[in-house]
N, C-alpha and C positions, 0 to 999 in steps of 0.2 A: 504493500500500500504506500502511496506517496505520502511523505511526512507532512505535507502542508494541506492535504485533502480535508482534514478535520478542522483546520483553522479557518474561521468564518469571515475574517475581514480581508477583502480582496480589492485591489485597485486594478481596473481594466484600462490599460494604456492603448489608446487608439480606438476611434469610433467608426471603424470601417464596418463592412457587413459582418465580419467575424466578431469584432468587438461588441457590436450590438447584440448578436445572437448569444454570445457568451454571457454578457451582463444580464440579459433577461432570464436565461436558463439558470444561472447561479443564484439569482434573486429568488427564483421559485424553489430552489433547493435549500433556502434558508441562509444564504450568505449575505453579509452586509457589504454591498457593492458600491464602489466609487469609480466613476468613469472620467478619464482625463484625455483630452486631445488638444495638442498645441495649435491646431489649425481652426479656422472658422470659415466654413463654406455653406452654401445653400443646402447642399446634400446633408452635411452634418447637422444643420439646424432642423431639417426634417426628421433625421434619426433621433435627435434629442427629444422630439415630441413623444416618441415611444417611451423613452426613459422616464419622462414626466408621468406618463400614464401608469408606469410600473412602480412609481415612487422611488426611482433610483437617482441618487445624487450624481451630478456631473459638472464638468467645466469644459469650456471651449476656449481656444486662443492662448492657452498656457498650460504648464504643468506646475501645480502647487506642491512643491516638495514636502511641505509640512503635512499636508493631508495624505499624500502618498506614504509618507513615513509612518503614519498611524495605522497602516494596513500590515497584515501578517505576510502577505505574498502578492505578487504581481502577475497578472495574465497579460503578456506583452505581445503587441502586434508584430508580425513579421516585417512590417514596414519600418521598424525602429532598429537601425543598425548598431552594432557594438560601439561605433565611433560617436554616437549621439551623446549629448551631455546627460540626458536623463538616464541612459543606459550605464554610463560611467558612474553616475551617482548611485544607482542601484547596486552596482558591484561594490562600491566603497562602503555602502551601508549594510551590505550583506543580505539584501532582500532577495528571497528566492524568486526566480523568473520562470514562469511556466507558459508553455504555448497552449493554444486552444486544442491542439491534437492531444496533448497530454491530459488536459482536463476532461475532454470528451471521453477518453479511454477509461476514466474512473467509473463512468456511469453507463457506458454502452454495453448492452447485452449482445450475445451472438458472436459468431466467428468473424474475425477481421482479416482482410487482405489489404496490405498497404503497398502502394506503388510510388517509387521515387526514381530519380534519374535526372540527367541534364536535359534531355529532350524526350518527347513522346509520352509523357505521363498521362495527359488527359485522354489521349486516344486509347491507351492500354487500360486505364481505369474504366472507361466506358465499355470496352470490349469484354473485360473480365466480368463486370456486373451483368452484362447481357448474356454471357456464357452461363452464369448461375441461373438467371431467369429462364433461359432456354431449357434448363434441366429441372425446372419446376420449383426452384427456390425463390422466395422473396429476396430481392437484393436492392441495395441503395448505393449509388455512386455519389461520393461526397468529398469534402475536404477542399484542397486547393483548386479543384476543378470548378468551383464557383458557389456551391452551397455548403456552408460550414457543417461539419460533422455534429457539433454540439447542438445545432438547430434541428437536427433530424432525430435526436435520441428519443423524444417522446413518442414517436411512431414506430420505433424499432421493437422487435421481440427477440427472444433467444434463438428463434429459427431464422432470423434475418441474416443474410450474408452481407456484411458491410464491406465495401470496397472504397478505400480512402486514398486520395492522392495527397502526398505529403512532400513539402519542400524542405530544402536544407535548413531554411530559417526556422521552420516549425520543429524539425527534428532536433535542432541544437538545444532547445529548451524542453526536452523530454527526459524523464528519469525513471519511469516504470512502463512506458508504452511498449506493448508486446503484441505484434501481429502474428497470427498463425502462419500466414503466407507473407513473407517479406520479399518484395520484388525490387531489385536494383537494376534498372534498364541499361544504364550506361553512365559514364562519368567523363566529362570534358572540362576544359577550363571555362568556368562560368562564375558569375557573381563575385569576381575578385575585387569589385568595388565595395563589397559587403563583408565577405570573409577576407582576412588579411592575406592568406596564402592558399595555394592549391591544397596543401596538406590540411589546412583548417577546413576547407570545403569538403574534402574526402572524409575527414573525421566526423563532420556533421552528418553526412549521408550514412555512414556506418552505424550511427546510433539506431538506425532501423533494426539492427540485429542484436543490439546489446542485451536485451532482456528476453530474447527467445529461449525456448527450452528444447530438449532433444526431440520432442514430439512435433515441433514446428519445422518449417521449411524456409530456407534462404535461397532465392532464385536469383542468379547473377551470371555475368559473362566471365568465363575463365580468364580472358585476356585482361579484363579490368583488374581482377584479383592479382594476377601475376605482375602487372606493371605498377599498380598503385597501392595495394595493401596485401602483399604476400604473406605477412606474418600475423594478420588479423585472426583471432581465435573465435571460431563459430561454435555455438552450442547446438544450434539447429542443424538439421541435415541439409547439406549444400547440394543444390541442383543447378547444373549449368544449362544455359540455352544460348542460341545464337552461334552455335559451333559450325553449322552447315551454311556457308556463306551464300550458296546458291538459293537458299530458301529465305523468305521473309522472316526476320527475327521475331516479329510480333506473333506470327502464326506458330513458330516453334514454341514460344512462351505459352500460348494458349493450349497447345497440345500437351505440354508438360503439366500444366495445371489440371487439364482433363485427366491425365494419367494419375496424378497424385491423389486427386479427389474422387476417382472412380466415376467420372462423368461420361456421357455418351459422345464419342468422337463425331458421330453424324451431326449432332447438335452443334458441335464446335464448327464444323464445316459450314453449316447453315448461317451461323452468326457471322463468320468471316465473309461469306458471299453476300449477305444482306447489308453489311456495314456501309453506310453512305458517307461516312466521314463526319467531321465536326465543323461547326461554323468557325471561320477564321483559321482553319487548318487545311491548307490546300483546297480551299472552297472555290469551286468553279462558279464564277459570278455570272458571266455572260460571254457570248461570242458575237463580235460586231465586225462585219465585213471581213471575216476570216481571221480576226485577231481574238485570241482567248485572253480573258482577264481573270486572274486567279488571286484570291485573297488568302495569304498565308501570314496574316498579322500576328498569329500566335508564335511565329518564329522569332525567338529572342536570343538564340545561340548559334554558334558556327556549326554545331552538329545538326541542328534543325535546318539550317540553310543548305548544307551539303545534301542532306536527305531530300530536301525539296528539289534542288537542281537536278538530281539524278532521275527525277520523274519526267524530264523534258528532253526534247531532241537537242543535239549539239548545235550551238550558235543560233538558237531560235528564241532566246530569252531576253526580254528587256527587263532588267532587274531594278526594283526600287528598294533601296536599303538605307537605313539610318535610324536615328533616335538617340537614346542614351546608351553609350558604350558601358560594358560591365567588366572591363579589364581583360577582355579576350585579345589574343594576338591574331588580328584579322589577316595577317600575311599567310596564315596556314591554309587559306582557301584559294590562294592565287591560281594554282594549277587547275582547280575545278572551275573557277570563273572563266579562265581563258578557253576552256573546252566548251562550256555550256552557254556563256553569256555573250550576246552580240553588243549590248550596250548596258552600262549600269548608270543609274542616276542616284547620287547619294545626297542626303538631306539631313537637316536637323543638327542637333548638338554634336553628333559623331561624324559629321561630314569631313572634318579635317583629318581625323585618324583613318577614316576609310579611304580618303583620297591618297594619303601617304602610303597606306598599306597596299592598295590595289593598283596604283599608277604603274603603267607599263604592262600589266597583265590583261587589261580589258579597257576598251574605250570608256571614258568617264565624263560625266557632267556633274556639276554641283548646283543645288538649289536650296532655298531657305527652308521650305517645308514640304510636306507630302503633296499638297495641292499643286504647287509649282512643279514638283518632280513628276507628278502624274501628267501635267500638261506637256512636259518635254517628251514623256513616253508616247503620248498620242501622236506627236509630230514624227517620231522615229519609227514607230511600229508599222509593219506591213502584213499583208495576208500570210498566214502560216506562223507568225510570231506569237509568243505568249508574254503579256505584260504581267509580271509577277511581283506582287508586294510580299517580300520575304525579308523583313528588316534586319534580322540578326542582331537586334538591339532591343533594349527595353523601350517602352513607349512614353515614359513619364517626363520627357523633356518638353513635349507638346500636347500630350494626351493624358487623361486620367488612368487609362488602362489600354490593353491591346484590343479590347472589344470596340472601344470608341475609335481607335485608329482604323480597324477593319471596317467599321460602319462608314467612316468617311470615304475610304477607298471605294466601297460599293456605291455610295452616293455619287461619287465622281464618275464611276462607270456609267451609271444610268443617266446622269446628266449629259454624257457625251453621245448618247444615242441620237442619230440624226432625226 
């Protein structure tokens, strides 16, 4: 049991979707909750109305250290990095920091599958949940995919198969979280603006396996283990996937889960055949005069960009990339770009580093924002090309999230229809 679970005074830092769901749930469980967010926006004002309805104390526009200090522990938003002043203060004060994933695990009934990795988490989380549903189980996909796990608990039963997408930020602040199936899809250089080093990032991901027992399963790639964490000690049974490079790694993973859980492989085949993809993940928006427009706004890593480019014909891609760089070495994809991309238009906060990293590998243009970049793509594209928004960067230099970025791209596509 988590040592802070029974301590009733909690500060929820961050009034995002997860913070709101956490505050409401914990209040219902008898906790004395105080919510603090240093920003003041229209969205936060709307969420604070729900806090008032629930009788939850809150503040916007600041962090009152004295009020937070009066709490036993802190449920911390993944949007607050270790470099933040409030985070440093919490460390100095010795206040326990808990993620929503950890808190949700204290109360969630039923078997848990947790999916993490640098890229592909939402797709696999969705597929695994549908796999359980196809085999007759009630299943809920939640977590970092968009609906907080803690907000789903009231409708879960011991028979529900919970499939939760978890990020490195959330895993960093877990201390008892134990999934029955722990899935580590891949590890690349990511979020090095948040984690200080690649080693810190890997260590956060590996917390997925820390509290597993011998009756649990750890599903991962052998090459990741050998190159990044060869000496990590697993208590769960290790199961490798992605070893047959000629086969889709997601398919291999689903068939491994099918085997481990005694599911029907015919149902697995059906799930894979019927999967239409996710919004903002290689989403086919429209074809106009022979030009395809594809929304891959969820692409925030080099691994995701590489995966996306491999789905298209050589030298037929007009790439839109940019946003907030997360410490990745963009030079790593130069060879792939030179093979797949006819023209790249870089924009936003990361345009300088993208320009320097990709110059000479592919024709480049620089524009201020996505709207201007899209306008250039329209001028360049011709029948047979694909205009691909696959930013390889976070969205929050100019957008609230990747959904808002993808929605603008789709709006621009439809506005361009003659």
